[in-house]
The first five atom37 places (N, CA, C, CB, O) and aatype in JSON, in Angstrom:
{
  "aatype": [12, 9, 15, 5, 3, 6, 19, 3, 6, 9, 7, 9, 5, 19, 15, 12, 3, 3, 6, 9, 9, 16, 15, 18, 7, 9, 7, 7, 11, 6, 8, 15, 13, 15, 11, 1, 9, 6, 6, 9, 5, 19, 7, 3, 13, 9, 10, 11, 3, 19, 18, 9, 3, 13, 16, 15, 13, 11, 18, 8, 2, 9, 2, 7, 10, 10, 7, 10, 3, 9, 10, 16, 6, 7, 11, 13, 0, 9, 3, 10, 11, 6, 13, 11, 10, 10, 1, 15],
  "atom_mask": [
    [1, 1, 1, 1, 1],
    [1, 1, 1, 1, 1],
    [1, 1, 1, 1, 1],
    [1, 1, 1, 1, 1],
    [1, 1, 1, 1, 1],
    [1, 1, 1, 1, 1],
    [1, 1, 1, 1, 1],
    [1, 1, 1, 1, 1],
    [1, 1, 1, 1, 1],
    [1, 1, 1, 1, 1],
    [1, 1, 1, 0, 1],
    [1, 1, 1, 1, 1],
    [1, 1, 1, 1, 1],
    [1, 1, 1, 1, 1],
    [1, 1, 1, 1, 1],
    [1, 1, 1, 1, 1],
    [1, 1, 1, 1, 1],
    [1, 1, 1, 1, 1],
    [1, 1, 1, 1, 1],
    [1, 1, 1, 1, 1],
    [1, 1, 1, 1, 1],
    [1, 1, 1, 1, 1],
    [1, 1, 1, 1, 1],
    [1, 1, 1, 1, 1],
    [1, 1, 1, 0, 1],
    [1, 1, 1, 1, 1],
    [1, 1, 1, 0, 1],
    [1, 1, 1, 0, 1],
    [1, 1, 1, 1, 1],
    [1, 1, 1, 1, 1],
    [1, 1, 1, 1, 1],
    [1, 1, 1, 1, 1],
    [1, 1, 1, 1, 1],
    [1, 1, 1, 1, 1],
    [1, 1, 1, 1, 1],
    [1, 1, 1, 1, 1],
    [1, 1, 1, 1, 1],
    [1, 1, 1, 1, 1],
    [1, 1, 1, 1, 1],
    [1, 1, 1, 1, 1],
    [1, 1, 1, 1, 1],
    [1, 1, 1, 1, 1],
    [1, 1, 1, 0, 1],
    [1, 1, 1, 1, 1],
    [1, 1, 1, 1, 1],
    [1, 1, 1, 1, 1],
    [1, 1, 1, 1, 1],
    [1, 1, 1, 1, 1],
    [1, 1, 1, 1, 1],
    [1, 1, 1, 1, 1],
    [1, 1, 1, 1, 1],
    [1, 1, 1, 1, 1],
    [1, 1, 1, 1, 1],
    [1, 1, 1, 1, 1],
    [1, 1, 1, 1, 1],
    [1, 1, 1, 1, 1],
    [1, 1, 1, 1, 1],
    [1, 1, 1, 1, 1],
    [1, 1, 1, 1, 1],
    [1, 1, 1, 1, 1],
    [1, 1, 1, 1, 1],
    [1, 1, 1, 1, 1],
    [1, 1, 1, 1, 1],
    [1, 1, 1, 0, 1],
    [1, 1, 1, 1, 1],
    [1, 1, 1, 1, 1],
    [1, 1, 1, 0, 1],
    [1, 1, 1, 1, 1],
    [1, 1, 1, 1, 1],
    [1, 1, 1, 1, 1],
    [1, 1, 1, 1, 1],
    [1, 1, 1, 1, 1],
    [1, 1, 1, 1, 1],
    [1, 1, 1, 0, 1],
    [1, 1, 1, 1, 1],
    [1, 1, 1, 1, 1],
    [1, 1, 1, 1, 1],
    [1, 1, 1, 1, 1],
    [1, 1, 1, 1, 1],
    [1, 1, 1, 1, 1],
    [1, 1, 1, 1, 1],
    [1, 1, 1, 1, 1],
    [1, 1, 1, 1, 1],
    [1, 1, 1, 1, 1],
    [1, 1, 1, 1, 1],
    [1, 1, 1, 1, 1],
    [1, 1, 1, 1, 1],
    [1, 1, 1, 1, 1]
  ],
  "atom_positions": [
    [[0.79, -1.3, 0.23], [0.29, 0.14, -0.02], [0.87, 1.2, 0.07], [-0.53, 0.44, 0.6], [1.65, 1.45, 1.0]],
    [[0.59, 2.1, -0.96], [1.58, 3.09, -1.23], [0.42, 4.59, -0.86], [2.32, 2.88, -3.13], [-0.8, 4.51, -1.0]],
    [[1.01, 5.64, -0.45], [0.29, 6.88, -0.44], [-0.09, 7.51, -1.47], [0.84, 7.69, 0.12], [0.89, 7.91, -2.09]],
    [[-1.02, 7.76, -1.94], [-1.53, 8.45, -2.93], [-0.68, 9.98, -3.2], [-3.05, 8.6, -2.54], [-0.37, 10.42, -4.31]],
    [[-0.44, 10.53, -2.08], [0.17, 11.99, -2.31], [1.44, 11.68, -2.55], [0.07, 13.08, -1.12], [2.17, 12.64, -2.8]],
    [[2.03, 10.39, -2.54], [3.59, 10.31, -3.14], [3.68, 9.84, -4.39], [4.54, 9.42, -2.38], [4.78, 9.5, -4.84]],
    [[2.38, 9.73, -5.22], [2.71, 9.07, -6.57], [1.84, 9.91, -7.39], [2.39, 7.4, -6.72], [1.71, 9.53, -8.55]],
    [[1.08, 11.23, -6.96], [0.41, 12.29, -7.8], [1.06, 12.84, -8.79], [0.01, 13.31, -7.13], [0.39, 13.05, -9.8]],
    [[2.42, 13.2, -8.82], [3.07, 13.82, -9.33], [3.86, 13.07, -10.63], [3.7, 14.31, -8.34], [4.61, 13.6, -11.45]],
    [[3.43, 11.65, -10.53], [4.23, 10.83, -11.51], [2.8, 10.11, -12.27], [5.52, 9.58, -10.64], [2.87, 9.08, -12.94]],
    [[1.86, 10.66, -12.08], [0.39, 10.36, -12.67], [-0.46, 8.98, -12.21], [0.0, 0.0, 0.0], [-1.38, 8.43, -12.8]],
    [[0.12, 8.69, -11.1], [-0.93, 7.41, -10.88], [-2.06, 7.93, -9.91], [-0.12, 5.96, -10.13], [-1.87, 8.19, -8.72]],
    [[-3.26, 8.04, -10.57], [-4.46, 8.52, -9.78], [-5.54, 7.76, -10.0], [-4.85, 9.86, -10.06], [-5.52, 7.13, -11.06]],
    [[-6.48, 7.63, -9.31], [-7.94, 6.73, -9.33], [-8.55, 7.14, -10.85], [-9.24, 7.29, -7.85], [-8.46, 8.23, -11.41]],
    [[-9.11, 6.1, -11.28], [-9.85, 6.41, -12.48], [-11.09, 5.39, -12.37], [-8.9, 6.22, -13.88], [-11.12, 4.61, -11.43]],
    [[-11.92, 5.4, -13.16], [-13.1, 4.58, -13.18], [-12.93, 2.89, -13.1], [-13.82, 4.98, -14.47], [-13.63, 2.07, -12.51]],
    [[-11.78, 2.71, -13.88], [-11.4, 1.33, -14.0], [-10.89, 0.53, -13.0], [-10.61, 1.24, -14.83], [-10.83, -0.69, -13.13]],
    [[-10.4, 1.32, -11.68], [-9.79, 0.75, -10.7], [-10.93, 0.25, -9.61], [-8.74, 1.75, -10.17], [-12.06, 0.66, -9.34]],
    [[-10.18, -0.76, -9.15], [-11.11, -1.33, -8.0], [-10.97, -0.75, -6.64], [-10.89, -2.8, -7.81], [-9.86, -0.78, -6.1]],
    [[-11.83, -0.31, -6.14], [-12.03, 0.32, -4.9], [-12.3, -0.79, -3.6], [-13.27, 1.32, -5.13], [-13.25, -1.53, -3.4]],
    [[-11.01, -0.55, -2.81], [-10.9, -1.48, -1.72], [-11.27, -1.02, -0.46], [-9.67, -1.95, -1.6], [-11.02, 0.18, -0.53]],
    [[-11.85, -1.3, 0.96], [-12.19, -0.95, 1.75], [-11.53, -2.01, 2.9], [-13.47, -0.7, 1.49], [-12.0, -3.14, 3.07]],
    [[-10.4, -1.49, 3.63], [-10.09, -2.41, 4.63], [-10.5, -2.03, 6.39], [-8.52, -2.58, 4.39], [-10.97, -0.97, 6.8]],
    [[-10.25, -2.91, 6.99], [-10.63, -2.64, 8.43], [-9.51, -3.02, 9.49], [-11.94, -3.46, 8.77], [-8.88, -4.08, 9.42]],
    [[-9.33, -2.14, 10.42], [-8.12, -2.18, 11.12], [-8.0, -1.75, 12.47], [0.0, 0.0, 0.0], [-9.12, -1.46, 12.88]],
    [[-7.03, -1.56, 13.43], [-6.93, -0.86, 14.62], [-7.52, 0.68, 14.24], [-5.33, -0.9, 15.16], [-8.21, 1.29, 15.05]],
    [[-7.26, 1.1, 13.21], [-7.59, 2.36, 13.09], [-8.72, 2.82, 12.65], [0.0, 0.0, 0.0], [-9.06, 4.01, 12.66]],
    [[-9.39, 1.83, 12.22], [-10.84, 2.08, 12.07], [-10.99, 1.49, 10.45], [0.0, 0.0, 0.0], [-10.52, 0.38, 10.19]],
    [[-11.69, 2.34, 9.35], [-11.94, 1.71, 7.91], [-11.06, 3.07, 7.08], [-14.0, 1.48, 7.41], [-10.85, 4.28, 7.17]],
    [[-10.76, 1.96, 6.31], [-9.96, 2.8, 5.44], [-10.45, 2.39, 3.84], [-8.25, 2.51, 5.76], [-10.96, 1.34, 3.44]],
    [[-10.12, 3.52, 3.16], [-10.48, 2.94, 1.57], [-9.21, 3.56, 0.64], [-12.24, 3.65, 0.88], [-8.54, 4.58, 0.82]],
    [[-9.14, 2.6, -0.34], [-7.85, 2.64, -1.19], [-8.54, 2.12, -2.56], [-6.46, 1.59, -0.56], [-9.66, 1.61, -2.57]],
    [[-7.66, 2.32, -3.78], [-7.78, 1.88, -4.87], [-6.72, 0.95, -5.34], [-7.94, 2.84, -5.57], [-5.57, 1.09, -4.91]],
    [[-6.99, 0.03, -6.17], [-5.95, -0.96, -6.94], [-5.73, -0.75, -8.18], [-6.28, -2.28, -6.96], [-6.6, -0.78, -9.05]],
    [[-4.51, -0.5, -8.36], [-3.98, -0.31, -9.8], [-3.02, -1.41, -10.31], [-3.22, 1.05, -9.9], [-2.13, -1.82, -9.57]],
    [[-3.17, -1.79, -11.29], [-1.92, -2.68, -11.93], [-0.46, -1.83, -12.47], [-2.6, -3.48, -13.39], [-0.49, -1.08, -13.44]],
    [[0.61, -2.06, -11.79], [1.56, -1.22, -12.05], [2.6, -2.01, -13.09], [2.16, -0.75, -10.69], [2.71, -3.23, -12.97]],
    [[3.27, -1.39, -13.98], [4.04, -2.34, -14.82], [5.28, -2.52, -13.83], [4.45, -1.73, -16.44], [5.64, -3.69, -13.99]],
    [[5.86, -2.1, -13.18], [6.96, -2.69, -12.26], [7.11, -1.46, -11.05], [8.57, -2.98, -13.24], [6.8, -0.27, -11.14]],
    [[7.8, -2.33, -9.71], [7.89, -1.59, -8.78], [9.03, -2.28, -7.8], [6.52, -1.37, -8.26], [8.98, -3.44, -7.39]],
    [[9.87, -1.49, -7.56], [11.43, -1.85, -6.92], [11.31, -1.82, -5.51], [12.68, -0.76, -7.31], [10.5, -1.09, -4.94]],
    [[12.18, -2.71, -4.84], [12.31, -2.77, -3.46], [13.93, -3.12, -3.34], [11.24, -3.91, -2.78], [14.29, -4.29, -3.48]],
    [[14.8, -2.2, -3.11], [16.31, -2.31, -2.93], [16.31, -2.98, -4.25], [0.0, 0.0, 0.0], [15.92, -2.38, -5.25]],
    [[16.78, -4.33, -4.3], [17.38, -4.73, -5.41], [16.58, -5.63, -6.0], [18.6, -5.19, -5.22], [17.07, -6.2, -6.97]],
    [[15.18, -5.99, -5.6], [14.29, -6.54, -5.77], [13.11, -6.14, -6.89], [14.02, -6.61, -4.68], [12.33, -5.25, -6.55]],
    [[12.94, -6.75, -8.17], [11.62, -5.87, -8.74], [10.67, -6.79, -8.97], [11.81, -5.01, -10.14], [10.96, -7.95, -9.29]],
    [[9.29, -6.29, -8.81], [8.02, -7.01, -9.32], [7.5, -6.26, -10.34], [6.94, -7.21, -8.29], [7.49, -5.04, -10.42]],
    [[6.92, -7.3, -11.36], [6.55, -6.86, -12.69], [4.95, -7.13, -12.71], [7.4, -7.7, -13.9], [4.55, -8.18, -12.22]],
    [[4.18, -6.35, -13.16], [2.89, -6.47, -13.51], [2.07, -6.79, -12.36], [2.73, -7.39, -14.52], [1.26, -7.72, -12.38]],
    [[2.31, -5.93, -11.22], [1.4, -6.43, -10.12], [0.51, -5.31, -9.57], [2.24, -7.05, -8.94], [0.7, -4.12, -9.83]],
    [[-0.44, -5.78, -8.8], [-1.47, -4.83, -8.29], [-1.1, -4.28, -7.1], [-2.75, -5.42, -8.12], [-0.69, -5.07, -6.25]],
    [[-1.18, -2.56, -6.71], [-0.76, -2.31, -5.91], [-1.63, -1.41, -5.54], [0.3, -2.17, -6.0], [-2.13, -0.87, -6.52]],
    [[-2.2, -0.82, -4.04], [-3.05, -0.32, -3.27], [-2.44, 1.1, -3.08], [-3.28, -1.17, -2.05], [-1.38, 1.4, -2.53]],
    [[-3.25, 1.78, -3.61], [-3.09, 3.45, -3.17], [-4.1, 3.76, -2.1], [-3.42, 4.6, -4.51], [-5.19, 3.19, -2.0]],
    [[-3.63, 4.79, -1.24], [-4.64, 5.33, -0.22], [-3.94, 6.51, 0.56], [-5.13, 4.12, 0.86], [-2.72, 6.54, 0.69]],
    [[-4.68, 7.4, 1.03], [-4.28, 8.54, 1.8], [-3.89, 8.03, 3.28], [-5.47, 9.64, 1.81], [-4.84, 7.69, 3.99]],
    [[-2.79, 7.95, 3.71], [-2.49, 7.86, 4.91], [-2.64, 8.81, 6.07], [-1.5, 7.6, 4.81], [-2.3, 9.99, 5.92]],
    [[-3.05, 8.45, 7.0], [-3.58, 9.57, 8.09], [-2.28, 9.59, 9.37], [-5.4, 8.95, 8.88], [-2.38, 10.2, 10.43]],
    [[-1.14, 8.82, 8.94], [-0.55, 8.79, 10.27], [0.95, 9.67, 9.51], [-0.35, 6.89, 11.12], [1.37, 9.65, 8.35]],
    [[1.32, 10.2, 10.43], [2.85, 10.99, 10.08], [3.61, 10.36, 9.87], [3.54, 11.75, 10.91], [3.6, 9.33, 10.54]],
    [[5.0, 10.56, 8.61], [5.79, 9.85, 8.64], [5.62, 8.59, 7.74], [5.95, 9.71, 9.79], [6.61, 8.03, 7.27]],
    [[4.41, 8.18, 7.53], [4.27, 6.91, 6.72], [3.66, 6.89, 5.41], [3.57, 6.01, 7.42], [2.5, 7.2, 5.14]],
    [[4.76, 6.39, 4.44], [4.37, 6.8, 3.31], [3.96, 5.26, 2.44], [5.59, 7.8, 2.68], [3.71, 5.28, 1.24]],
    [[3.96, 4.46, 2.95], [3.76, 3.04, 2.25], [3.69, 1.8, 3.36], [0.0, 0.0, 0.0], [4.08, 2.08, 4.49]],
    [[3.36, 0.85, 3.17], [3.5, -0.5, 3.82], [3.57, -1.6, 2.97], [2.47, -0.76, 4.68], [2.68, -1.89, 2.17]],
    [[4.78, -2.33, 3.16], [5.02, -3.33, 2.59], [4.14, -4.66, 3.01], [6.31, -3.41, 2.75], [4.28, -5.13, 4.13]],
    [[3.25, -5.23, 2.1], [2.77, -6.59, 2.54], [3.3, -7.76, 2.63], [0.0, 0.0, 0.0], [4.19, -7.94, 1.8]],
    [[3.1, -8.59, 3.3], [3.61, -10.1, 3.2], [3.77, -10.84, 2.19], [2.97, -10.85, 3.77], [4.53, -11.79, 2.04]],
    [[2.84, -10.25, 1.29], [2.89, -10.99, -0.13], [4.27, -10.52, -0.68], [1.55, -10.54, -1.26], [5.06, -11.36, -1.12]],
    [[4.59, -9.16, -0.67], [5.77, -8.76, -1.29], [6.84, -9.21, -0.39], [5.82, -7.28, -1.57], [7.79, -9.57, -1.09]],
    [[7.06, -9.34, 0.74], [7.97, -9.61, 1.61], [8.56, -10.9, 1.49], [7.49, -9.42, 2.75], [9.76, -11.06, 1.72]],
    [[7.74, -11.92, 1.11], [7.81, -13.43, 1.09], [8.08, -13.73, -0.45], [6.36, -14.17, 1.68], [8.65, -14.73, -0.89]],
    [[7.55, -12.64, -1.19], [8.1, -12.89, -2.96], [9.4, -12.49, -2.9], [7.31, -11.88, -4.3], [10.05, -12.98, -3.82]],
    [[9.92, -11.9, -2.28], [11.19, -11.19, -2.4], [12.07, -11.79, -1.3], [0.0, 0.0, 0.0], [13.05, -11.17, -0.89]],
    [[11.75, -12.94, -0.83], [12.7, -13.5, 0.35], [13.16, -12.29, 1.4], [14.17, -14.23, -0.36], [14.25, -12.52, 1.93]],
    [[12.66, -11.29, 1.71], [13.08, -10.32, 2.71], [12.99, -10.94, 4.19], [12.17, -9.01, 2.58], [12.2, -11.76, 4.65]],
    [[14.03, -10.3, 4.74], [13.72, -10.72, 6.49], [13.93, -9.41, 6.92], [14.88, -11.96, 7.44], [14.49, -8.59, 6.19]],
    [[13.47, -9.08, 8.19], [13.36, -7.69, 8.78], [14.35, -8.1, 10.05], [11.6, -7.1, 9.2], [14.34, -9.16, 10.67]],
    [[15.11, -7.08, 10.22], [16.26, -7.29, 11.26], [15.64, -5.82, 12.22], [18.24, -7.19, 10.42], [15.67, -4.64, 11.86]],
    [[14.99, -6.51, 13.75], [14.19, -5.78, 14.32], [15.06, -5.0, 15.16], [13.18, -6.47, 14.92], [14.66, -3.96, 15.68]],
    [[16.45, -5.53, 15.34], [17.54, -4.77, 16.42], [17.89, -3.43, 15.27], [19.32, -6.01, 16.96], [17.65, -2.3, 15.69]],
    [[18.28, -3.53, 14.24], [18.68, -2.36, 13.33], [17.49, -1.63, 12.49], [19.73, -2.9, 12.29], [17.64, -0.55, 11.93]],
    [[16.54, -2.24, 12.49], [15.04, -1.99, 11.72], [15.61, -1.8, 10.23], [14.01, -0.39, 12.34], [15.73, -0.74, 9.63]],
    [[15.91, -3.04, 9.79], [16.4, -2.83, 8.41], [15.84, -4.08, 7.71], [18.08, -2.7, 8.28], [15.61, -5.1, 8.36]],
    [[15.61, -4.01, 6.38], [14.96, -5.11, 5.62], [16.2, -5.79, 4.61], [13.57, -4.44, 4.67], [16.71, -5.34, 3.58]],
    [[16.43, -6.95, 5.27], [17.24, -7.64, 4.32], [16.5, -8.75, 3.44], [18.34, -8.27, 5.08], [15.4, -9.26, 3.62]],
    [[17.46, -8.95, 2.41], [17.44, -9.95, 1.51], [17.95, -11.41, 1.8], [18.09, -9.47, 0.52], [19.17, -11.46, 1.92]],
    [[17.4, -12.38, 1.92], [18.06, -13.6, 2.04], [18.68, -14.48, 0.68], [17.08, -14.39, 2.76], [19.26, -15.55, 0.85]]
  ]
}
C-alpha cells in the first residue's frame, strides 16, 4: 500500500477502471484503490505487472506499507534490532 500523495506527481491517480477496496483495522476503516503497475522496485528486488493499493495515510511519516505477499516473494527478512530490511 502506497500513499496517494507520493505518486500524484508521476501520474498515478484513481480512475473509473480501478477497484475500490475497504480495509478494516485498529485505526478503523480505510479506503484505497488498486491499480496494475508495470514495475515496482524494493532495493534490488523488482516485481513486474503487480497490483498495488493506493490510499491517503492518516499517519505522520508513513508513506507506504509492504505486505507479506511482497516480503515473502522477495525473500526479505526484517532485522528488528537495526530496523533494516534484508534479502536472504
